[in-house]
Each structure stands twice: as structure tokens, then as C-alpha cells.
C-alpha atoms as one frame of an Amber mdcrd trajectory, in Angstrom:
protein
   5.660 -15.539 -18.073   8.483 -16.943 -15.965  11.637 -14.910 -15.359  14.802
 -15.787 -13.479  15.606 -12.358 -12.050  13.782  -9.615 -10.157  11.409  -7.846
 -12.570  12.742  -4.289 -12.364  12.539  -1.783 -15.258  13.924  -4.475 -17.584
  13.165  -8.185 -17.743  14.392 -10.927 -20.040  12.070 -13.438 -21.671  13.298
 -16.091 -24.111  16.618 -14.267 -24.433  14.870 -11.031 -25.398  14.842  -7.842
 -23.316  11.573  -6.091 -22.502  10.662  -2.919 -20.670   8.593  -3.727 -17.592
   5.858  -1.434 -16.324   4.319  -3.713 -13.712   4.714  -4.976 -10.161   4.423
  -2.874  -7.014   8.028  -1.821  -6.322   7.065   1.831  -6.743  10.261   3.225
  -5.199  12.533   0.639  -6.812  13.910  -0.415  -3.437  14.456  -4.174  -4.035
  17.200  -3.513  -6.599  18.586  -0.313  -5.104  22.303  -1.077  -4.459  22.534
   1.168  -1.400  19.463  -0.409   0.159  20.645  -3.906  -0.708  23.846  -3.248
   1.230  21.792  -2.233   4.278  19.813  -5.466   3.997  22.962  -7.576   3.622
  24.619  -5.861   6.585  21.603  -6.524   8.765  21.201 -10.135   7.648  24.793
 -10.695   8.738  23.846  -9.234  12.128  20.354 -10.629  12.654  20.298 -13.734
  10.459  17.937 -14.653   7.635  14.813 -15.195   9.784  13.584 -15.069  13.369
  10.667 -17.320  14.237  10.136 -16.387  17.862   7.314 -14.358  19.388   7.794
 -10.666  20.091   6.598 -11.425  23.636   9.392 -13.883  24.381  11.969 -13.098
  27.050  14.587 -12.260  24.370  13.828  -8.870  22.805  15.555  -7.783  19.576
  16.416  -4.092  19.277  16.027  -4.291  15.488  12.304  -3.687  15.895  12.837
  -0.522  17.926  14.834   1.004  15.080  12.370   0.023  12.367   9.191   0.908
  14.245  10.551   4.214  15.520  11.347   5.240  11.943   7.953   4.115  10.651
   6.101   6.058  13.358   8.052   9.192  12.470   7.594   8.599   8.737   3.849
   7.883   8.901   3.385  10.615  11.550   1.602   8.364  14.014   2.122   8.036
  17.759   3.353   4.456  17.464   3.704   1.502  15.110   4.240  -2.233  15.329
   5.479  -4.501  12.543   4.216  -7.960  11.602   5.146 -10.479   8.935   2.781
  -9.196   6.216   0.279  -6.516   5.330  -2.485  -9.105   5.145  -1.716 -10.236
   8.705  -1.640  -6.598   9.880  -5.183  -6.051   8.624  -6.529  -9.354   9.926
  -5.018  -8.781  13.382  -6.533  -5.300  13.601  -9.984  -6.533  12.603  -9.740
  -9.420  15.079  -8.832  -6.975  17.833 -11.687  -4.612  16.924 -14.491  -7.192
  16.717 -15.265  -7.126  20.487 -15.084  -3.327  20.457 -17.327  -2.808  17.421
 -21.115  -2.991  17.160 -21.084  -2.758  13.364 -18.474  -2.660  10.614 -18.996
  -0.553   7.495 -16.869  -0.721   4.354 -16.158   1.739   1.566 -16.339   0.444
  -2.041 -13.577  -1.683  -3.586 -11.780  -2.574  -0.361  -8.940  -5.096  -0.430
  -9.657  -8.641   0.706  -7.471  -7.993   3.772 -10.116  -5.660   5.203 -13.183
  -7.749   4.453 -15.050  -9.063   7.463 -18.308 -10.934   7.895 -21.536  -8.927
   8.206 -19.917  -5.609   7.288 -22.366  -3.138   5.745 -21.635  -0.788   2.828
 -21.084   2.891   3.599 -23.053   3.714   0.443 -26.222   2.147  -0.883 -26.395
   3.226  -4.477 -25.239   6.827  -4.452 -26.583   7.575  -0.984 -25.038   7.174
   2.447 -26.289   4.140   4.320 -29.236   5.342   6.482 -27.872   3.212   9.339
 -25.106   5.822   9.640 -27.652   8.615   9.997 -30.022   7.215  12.616 -30.103
   8.121  16.314 -28.893   4.785  17.669 -25.709   4.921  19.700 -23.203   2.498
  18.159 -19.493   1.843  18.113 -18.759   1.575  14.408 -15.609   0.760  12.469
 -15.140   2.108   8.950 -12.906   0.043   6.639 -11.275   1.550   3.561  -8.264
   1.527   1.278  -6.412   4.831   1.008  -6.479   4.355  -2.766  -9.169   1.823
  -3.683  -8.611  -0.786  -6.382  -8.993   0.599  -9.919  -8.620   4.165  -8.612
  -5.705   6.580  -8.972  -6.567   9.169  -6.325  -6.861   9.039  -2.542 -10.337
   8.210  -1.325 -12.710  11.042  -0.451 -13.627  10.596   3.208 -15.777  13.722
   3.513 -18.853  11.521   3.971 -17.601  10.859   7.505 -18.700  14.394   8.402
 -22.307  13.388   7.652 -22.366  10.488  10.101 -24.406  11.319  13.191 -22.494
  12.264  16.309 -23.926   9.364  18.323 -21.763   6.960  16.302 -18.394   6.327
  17.922 -16.124   5.992  14.879 -12.949   3.988  14.427 -11.357   4.306  10.981
  -9.145   1.521   9.591  -7.152   2.670   6.579  -5.155   0.331   4.323  -2.187
   2.258   2.878  -0.461  -0.623   1.109  -0.575   1.265  -2.199  -0.102   4.807
  -0.882   2.641   4.490   1.756   5.877   5.605   0.105   3.951   7.365  -2.677
   1.450   9.967  -1.487   2.087  12.695   1.068   5.237  14.479   2.165   8.229
  12.262   1.296   5.739   9.438   0.762   4.340   9.396   4.316   0.869   8.449
   3.037  -2.441  10.114   3.930  -2.896   8.854   7.516  -1.638  12.075   9.095
  -3.924  14.251   6.956  -7.158  12.620   8.155  -8.529  14.961  10.801 -12.310
  14.450  10.759 -13.639  15.470  14.163 -16.102  12.543  14.184 -13.297   9.989
  14.287 -12.429   8.784  17.779  -9.540   6.555  16.668  -7.758   5.992  13.370
  -5.637   2.964  12.551  -3.430   2.442   9.538  -2.352  -0.919   8.162  -0.031
  -1.473   5.225   2.117  -3.961   3.437   5.788  -2.986   3.482   6.348  -5.194
   0.444   5.201  -2.556  -2.054   6.945   0.838  -2.126   8.968   0.190   1.031
  10.654  -2.850  -0.525  10.700  -5.320   2.391   8.614  -8.340   3.355   6.448
  -7.309   6.268   3.476  -5.286   7.413   2.875  -2.353   9.728   0.086  -1.197
  12.045   0.089   2.488  13.034  -2.123   4.229  15.592  -2.067   5.799  19.048
   0.160   4.359  21.794  -2.767   2.732  23.583  -3.988   0.784  20.565  -0.507
  -0.373  19.553   0.064  -1.643  23.103  -3.305  -3.368  22.878  -2.259  -5.010
  19.586   0.940  -6.326  21.135  -1.170  -8.040  23.820  -3.401  -9.677  21.193
  -3.203 -13.487  21.417  -2.768 -13.907  17.659   0.012 -11.309  17.597   1.792
 -12.978  20.508   1.599 -16.397  18.865   2.680 -15.285  15.374   6.213 -15.021
  14.046   7.809 -11.585  13.686   8.797  -9.585  10.689  12.355 -10.448   9.681
  14.463  -8.338  12.108  17.136  -7.689   9.482  14.516  -6.114   7.220  12.980
  -4.169  10.109  16.312  -2.564  10.985  17.240  -1.970   7.337  13.949  -0.104
   6.931  14.793   2.046   9.935  18.193   2.899   8.473  16.929   3.750   4.966
  15.219   7.093   5.585  17.443   9.052   3.194  17.190   6.375   0.496  13.398
   6.475   0.678  13.498  10.265   0.288  15.777  10.085  -2.755  13.729   7.379
  -4.421  10.498   9.274  -3.750  11.938  12.331  -5.494  12.941  10.176  -8.471
   9.424   8.775  -8.660   7.921  12.268  -8.565  10.266  13.385 -11.358   9.215
  10.405 -13.471   5.526  11.113 -12.918   5.995  14.752 -13.871   7.768  13.629
 -17.045   4.898  11.300 -17.935   2.385  14.053 -17.237   4.187  16.422 -19.593
   4.092  13.987 -22.548   1.073  11.716 -22.208  -1.822  12.803 -24.420  -5.248
  13.170 -22.865  -7.171   9.933 -23.319 -10.230   8.952 -21.311  -9.183   5.298
 -21.612  -5.794   6.069 -20.038  -6.749   8.095 -16.965  -3.589   9.382 -15.253
  -2.893  11.307 -12.056   0.535  12.943 -11.834   0.665  12.183  -8.094   0.113
   8.446  -8.503   2.215   5.893 -10.435  -0.582   3.721 -11.840  -2.709   3.690
 -14.985  -5.580   1.224 -15.377  -5.959   1.122 -19.173  -9.509   0.392 -20.295
  -8.391  -0.885 -23.686  -9.099  -4.232 -25.315  -5.910  -5.895 -26.479  -3.594
  -3.486 -24.663  -1.300  -6.326 -23.591  -0.738  -7.512 -27.134  -0.241  -3.986
 -28.448   2.434  -3.233 -25.860   4.039  -6.663 -26.102   4.582  -6.164 -29.824
   6.638  -3.111 -28.816   8.580  -5.158 -26.243   6.738  -3.619 -23.268   5.085
  -5.659 -20.516   2.574  -4.472 -17.934   0.829  -6.248 -15.041  -2.036  -8.523
 -16.082  -3.933 -10.992 -13.878  -7.314 -11.757 -12.342  -7.420  -9.941  -9.001
 -10.158 -12.198  -7.692 -11.514 -15.481  -9.014 -14.026 -14.941 -11.788 -13.226
 -11.231 -12.154 -12.207  -9.594 -15.402  -8.514  -9.248 -16.149  -6.764  -6.497
 -14.222  -4.333  -4.479 -16.338  -1.997  -2.019 -14.616   0.723   0.196 -15.988
   3.120   0.930 -13.125   5.758   3.656 -13.068   8.661   3.326 -10.635  11.567
   5.424  -9.421  13.895   3.168 -11.421  12.421   3.866 -14.842  14.662   5.992
 -17.016  13.423   8.777 -19.265  14.014   6.713 -22.391  11.818   3.963 -20.908
   9.034   6.444 -20.243   9.405   8.033 -23.662   9.047   4.693 -25.425   5.918
   3.720 -23.508   4.334   7.131 -23.970   5.110   7.201 -27.686   3.292   3.885
 -28.079   0.316   4.986 -25.973   0.062   8.303 -27.807   0.389   6.622 -31.193
  -2.700   4.503 -30.770  -6.023   6.253 -30.696  -7.793   3.427 -28.936
């Protein structure tokens, strides 16, 4: 399906209007008029792109504004921005390889966090015995805050079972939780307080809920300084400075849009019938419908959701996405269709 405008709550196909419940613009920022004006203002100041290194002799203050806001918002000591969430994750893993004896990954992690020779945290339903032995190791745990095909934050309580002779670094991908979960959408990074963890690092795309092209790395001051000395970071282009500063100036807009999203999710929760094939969490704006033919059923009612193969050879991924921009009549129409069919 090709469209010639941003796919917000409405899209037009073949001169017909459809409701759209897809994408990842959870807070509706890309089409928010107030936010657009911030972006335009900052493009006029900083230009449309900046291809230089952050380590060059010319330093742009746009990054100070954006990264200071993100550190406060995420509740981390410090942050640094990069050009994408994928790059953020790859840079962090590259930096950690010399400092890590073994990587372990939780189930269903995003491709951004995958690294060679990583071991699973679980084997079957049991914790990997490697995490319980007496060998001293520096280990790095890799996980998404909300794994693919899930609608709740990951349970990290298994970390408490790991033996104390493992020096633990946790890398958490919040691409699909930043702006959504936590106080005002701060994510779950600040709530992770397991005593076994020596260092925690958050990476995220800013192109989802936050509405700008870019990525962020959040951690303690020492690690962020270390990242900014990383050869790959030094040699890579920056996040667009106009978008970095616009992000830093949009705190109140993010708060308002987060409240709108919460109101929409509460409305859905109050009307959606219980259905094990339509599992829904009122704190999270995604449903993964396990229903054959769901696309056709919704399309016949002029509703479109997200549908694609997430990885080559995988089954089709269907996602119903709720955003801050959906209106109650949009939600009512979708819910009436979902409740009508007893799949």
C-alpha cells in the first residue's frame, strides 16, 4: 500500500479514506502542529542536516539541550544521541565487547541487540546453568524492555538468581517503551534496581514515540564519556541538531500527548470485550491479534493495521497500534468491529 502523506490516524488509498491503527508514532508527534513548529524553527537555525563528527572543533549547543532533557526524562545520569536507535545499540555492544567475557540474551530481542556467540538466559524454562556456576565472569545481559510480540514490560527478576561472582552489565532497548511506560513516559530504565547489576545502559530509537529521527544511549556519566571516545562514535555523523534541540524543547508537548494516549487506552479498556486472541494491556498501545484473516476483516470496514514480515521467512506480523491522535470515534469503530466478530 503506497500513500502520499504521513500515515496518521487517517490515510487515503485510491481516493478512499481509511482509519489507520499501525505504525509506531505512539504519541502522534510527527503530525503534532505545536511540535512541527519547534522542528521548523530549529531547522531554520541549525539547517536540515549536520554531517560532522561530535568530536570536531566546532561544537553545537543543540545537543546539550536535547541530551540534558533526555537525561532528565529517562532519569539517567547522562545521555548521548546518535543518528538512529540501531546505531545506538551497535555502538554500545561494540564498546562492551572488550569488557565482557560472555553475552547473554533474553528471548525475542531485537536484531539491534544481537551479537555473535551470545548465550540464552533461559534454556527451556530454566535459567542457563552458566549463570549459576562459581566462575567469575563479566557478563552483559541484552534485552528489550518490551520484547517483540509482548505487551508488558519484561520480568527481570531472574537477575536476582544469578550468582554474585558474575559482574553484570544490563543493556536495555527501550525503543518501544520510551514515551509510553513509566511516569510521563520515561520508560522503565529508572525502575530497574537489582542489586546484582553493576551498570545499566539504555538504548532507544527516538523515531517511535518521541517522533524524531535519531537514537539515544543513557547510562552513568563514566560510560557516556566512554561512548563519546569510541572510534565508531567519533567517525559517525550526528543526530540532526535541529531535531535534537526540538526534542529538548518539547517536554510539555510530550507530557500532553502521553496523557492523551493514556486516556485513549483507558477508553479501549472500558469497551473491548475479553478475547484471548486479542490480548490487551491498558498500559500499552499494542495488540498482536492472533486471528487468521484479520487484515481482510478490518479492511472491509475501512480499517488498516500494520502487517509485514519482521524477519525474512517469519510469519506475518500483525499489530494494532493505538496513538495519542486517535479520536474516540476512531476507537469506537475499531472496537465495535473487534467485538462483533467472535473469532
